[in-house]
N, C-alpha and C positions, 0 to 999 in steps of 0.2 A: 395448475397455476396458483400463485399466491402472492400477496404483497408481503415482502420480507423486510423486517426492520434492520436498518443500518445506522450506525452513529457516524456522522461526518464531522471531521475536525479541520480547523485551520490554525496555524501557529507560525511563529517566527522562532527559529532555532539559532542561537549564537553558540559557537563552539571554537575551542582552541585546537590547534593541530601542531604536530612536529613530525619531521621526516628527514631522510637524507635524500638529496636531490643531486642527480648527475650533472656535472659541468664539464664541458669538453667532450671529445670523442676518442675512441681507440685507446692508444697508449697514454694519451694526455687526459683521459677522463679521470675525474676525481669526485668523490662524494662529499658534499658539504651539508652540515646540519642546518636546517632552517625550521622556523616556526612562524605561526601567525594566527590570525583569527578570521573566521568566516561567518557570515550570516546567511541563512537560507530560509526562504519563505515556502510554506506548504499550504496548499488549498485542497479541499475535497479529499482528504485522507479518510477512506472508508474503512470501518470495522463492522463486521457482521454482528448484529444484535442477538443472533441465535448461536448458542454453544453447539447445537446439534449439527451445524454445517461444518464439515471438516475443513481445516486450513488448506490442506492439499487441494481440495476441490475448489475452494474459493480463489486459489491462486490462478486458476484457469478461467475465472469469471470474466466474460467480455465486459469492457468498461461501459459505463452509462454516461450520457451527456447530461451532467448535473446542472448545466445552465438552463435546462428545460424543466427543472423542478417547479411545481405549482403548489400553492397554499392548499392545505387539506380541507376537503369538504366531505361530510359523511356519505353523500351519494356516490362518491368515487368508489366506495367499497361495495356497492350493490352487486350482488351475485359473484363476488370475489372473496375468497378466504384471506384473512390477514393474520399473521402470526404476531404474538406478543413477544417483546424482547425478553431474554433471560440473562443477558450479559449487562451488568450494571454500567452506568456511565463511568464510574471510577475505573473499573477493569478495562473497559474499552479505551479509555484515555491512556492507560499504561501501555496497552498494546499499540496504540497509535504512536505514542512517544518512541517505543522501540522501533517501529517501522520507519519513522522519520529519521532516527539516528542512523539506522542501517542505510537508508537511501542517501543521507548526507555523506556518510563515509564512502559509499561507492562513487558518488559524484565528485567528492573532494579529490580523489586520486587524479582525475583528469584536469581539474581546474586549478589546483595550487601551483602546478608547474607545467603548463601546457607545452606539449612537445618534448618534454624531457622525462627521463626515467626517474621513478620515485621508489624508494624502498623504505621499509620499516615505518610506514605511516601509522601514526597514532592520532586518534581523534578523541577529544574530551568535550562532551556536550556540557556547556556551562549552564544555560537556562533557556526555557521556552517563555516567550512573551506573546501578547496579543492573541491568546488562545480563545477560540470560539468553537462551539459545538452545535450540532442540530441532529434531531432524530428524523430520518427520512424512511419512507416505505417505498421500496423499489419492486417493480413487477418481475417476477421470476417464474419460470417453469422449472420444476425440479423433477428429475426422472432418473430411471436406471434401466439397464438392459442386461441380459445374460448372453454370454458368448463363450462357448467351449468350457462350460462349468464355472465361469467366474462372473461376478456382478460388477458392472461399470456404472458410475454415476455421471450424470451430465446436468448442466445448468443452461437454460436458454434465457438470454436477456430479453425481457418482455417489452423493452423499448425499441430495440434494434433488430431482434430476431437472431442475433449472433449466438452461436453455440460454443460452449467450452466444457471441458471435463476430461474424464478418463477415457482411454481407448486402448484396444489391444495393440501390443507391439509385435511386429513380425521378426 
């Protein structure tokens, strides 16, 4: 077990988009060029503060209830190891921006023309505003196991007990 550092980000992303959207159906369907602007709000966008945690493993990390965060007191670390972050705030911010843009692109497809087909969608992030950050330490159990000559890594959310990680495929 360990308290692992994570950078948490909040931001508002404003972006422009353009795409072709289907109008009509069947033989009468035609594609029309459309464009617009969207604003999307992000809260609790986490980036691990440790470079040694592989991104592929972190993608399986069960989510934390960040509404239950508490203000740090030194006694909370009694008898628990805590790692120091080695990913700078600037680098974590760049990673968070990339993740927010990807999420915004994925969500835009369904929101700009609900119920209609969209093709050739292009998203242009204009700017981030209202950016906030915090450094949080989250309780994790980090482990690995061997199965048939291969090592698999797992993470256990120390708040909920949920397990995520790699597993053998049949």
